[in-house]
N, C-alpha and C positions, 0 to 999 in steps of 0.2 A: 663658354657654353651658353646656349640659348635655352632658357627654361620653357617647358611646354605650357600650354594654356590651361594649367590647373593650379589650384592652391596647394601649398606645401603642408602636408600633415605632420603634426607633432604628437606622437603616440605616448600615452601613459603605458606602463607595463602591467602592474598587478590588477587583475580583473578586467583589463582591456585586451592586452595581448596574451597574457598568461593567467592561468588560474592563480588566485591569491591564497591567503591563509598559509604563507610559507613559514613553516615552523623553524627552519634554520635561520632565516632572517630575524624572526622574533627572538630566537635564542641569542642571536648576536647582540641585540639590544640589552638583554639581561646580562650578558657577559660584560658589556661596556659599563653598565650601571654598577656592577659589582667591582670591577677592576679599576675603573677610572674615577667614578664618583663615590666609591665605597658605600654603595647603597644596596642593602640586602632586601629582596622582596619587591623591588621596583619592576614594573612590567609595562610593556607597550599597550597591554589590554586595559589599562586604567583609563584610557581616553578613546574616543571615536577617532581613530587615526587614519581611516581610509581617505586618501586625497591630501594628507599632510606630507611634508618632506622630512627626511630622516633627521637632519640637523635640528629642525623645529621640534620634532618629537622628543629628541634627546633632552633639549633644554626644558621643555614643558614639564616632562615627568620628573626631571631632577628638581625643578623648583617646587613641584607638588610634595616632594620629600624633604623640603627645607633648605635646599641649596640655593644660594642667592643667584639672581640673574647674572651678575658679573662673573661669579665663579663658574656657573653653568656654561657661559659663553667661552670663558677662558679655556675650558677643558673639552670643548666640542671637537676640535681637530684631533686631539688625542683619542677621544671616544670613537670618532669615525674610523680612525686607523685600527683600533681594537676590534671594531665590528667587521671590517674587511678581513682582518687576519682570521677571526673566528669563522666567518662565512666560508672563506676559501679552504680552510682546514676541514670543514664539515660538509662542503657542497655536495659531495657524492651521496649524502643521505637525503638530499632534497628531491622534490618532484618539480618538473618543469614542463607542464602540459599546456599547449596552446589552446586558447579559447576558440569556439566555433567560428569558422570563416576566416581566420587570421591568415593562413598561408595563401588561400585563394585571393584575398584582397591584396596582400603584399605583392604577390606575383603579378597581378594585373597592374598595380601601380608601378612596379619596376619596368614592365613592358612599355609603359607610357613615358618612361624616362623621368619620372617625378622623384626628386631627392626626398628621402624619407628620414625623419628625425625622431628621436626620443625626447620626451619631456616628462620626467618622472621624479618622484620623491626619493627613489633609490639612490644610494651612494653610487658614484660613477663606476667603480670597479665591480660592485655587486650587480648593478643594472646590466652592464655588458656581459657579465658571466651568466646571468639568468637567460638572456636572449641567446647567448652562444649555446648553452646546454639545451635550449629548446629548439635549436636548429634554425633560428631566424635572424641571427646576427648579420648575415651577409646582406640582408635587405637594407640595413641602416648605415648611413654615412656620417651622421653627426648626432649630437644630443646635448641636453642640459639636465643636470642631475642634482639630487637633494643634498649633495656635499658641497655645492658651489654657491649656495645662498642660504638665507634664513627664512625667506618667504617665497612661496611658489611662483608668484607673479614675476619675481626677479629672474626666473629662469627663461622667460620669453626673450629678453634682449640677449641673453647668453647664447641661446639656440640660434637666434638670428645672426649674431656676430660669427659664430662658428661656421655656419653655412656660407656666409659671405667670404670668410677666409679661404674656404675650400674652392668656391667658384670664382673668387677674385672679382666680385661685382657686388654692387649694392642691391639689396632686395627689399622692396617696400614691406612694411610691417603687415599690411592688409593681405599679403600673399600667404600668410601663415594661418593654420587652423589647428586647434587642439582637438585630439580625439581621446576622450577619457570616459570614466565610468562613475564619477562622483559629483555631488554638488560643489565640492571644492575645485574640481576641474573647471566647472562652469564659472565659479567666482573668479578663478585665476584668469580665464579668458576675458571676462568682462573688465576686470581691473587692468588687463594688459591691452585692451582695445582690439582684440581679435575675435574671430568667430570660433564656435565650439560645436563638435558633434558628440553627443552623449550616447553611450552604449549601455543598455539596461540588461546586460547578461550576467552581472555580478551581484554585489551586495545591494545596490540601489536599483529600483525599478522605475518604470516610465513616469509615474506621478512624482517621484523624487527629482526627476531630471527635466521637468517640463519647461524650464527656462532656457534650455539649450536652443541653439539655432536649428538643430536637427536631432531628433531622438530616434535611435534604431533599437530593435530588440536584440540584435547581435550583429557582428561584423559579416554575417552571412548575407545581410542586405547590401551586397556589394554594389549593385547598380544604382541604388539610391544614394550611396556614399559618393560614388564616382560622379554622379550628376551634380551633387552639391559642390564637389571640388572643382568642377569645370568652370572656367572663367568665361 
């Protein structure tokens, strides 16, 4: 397959593609803390978690409640599984609303034959289920998720490798661009030596995201995004 003359976007999910503040996802953390770490009262809301990945959040909050780093890490896989089980059982109670401009941008990118990826802190099963329920899963062919690493930057080579396996060709790192909504998305891109588009439609606004290579008010600024992606 010959790639078009566009960079390949790696989309965050919460507050980039979909409205965040997902209570079922938050409750899944609480369930994992209670059942796996035996922690009552532990909550994702104890930290500014926007832009963090789920494995990282699990460990950080467990340690805040006195769990050693070694024990927190040993139980991460079990905790992630507990979160997935909880989320899938309660997913019907959630809301999966796309952010402004999402479908129009994704459709335009698909028409240009650009492979679209996810790079998100969500656990893989939860991330795919969110975009499926929002009606946009069909646009994405690969992704890297918060259950696959402990640091967000480590998701970049995972995304790259997964697309290369699909296309059966090497893809230069500089062909990838993160599209996210938080300063941690920007920090991830900088650490991973790729560019980043920041979307100021969620929790963080333009002045929080000024260090991105491109800042847009929302994904409704489709033409500006497409021009940035053009090689």
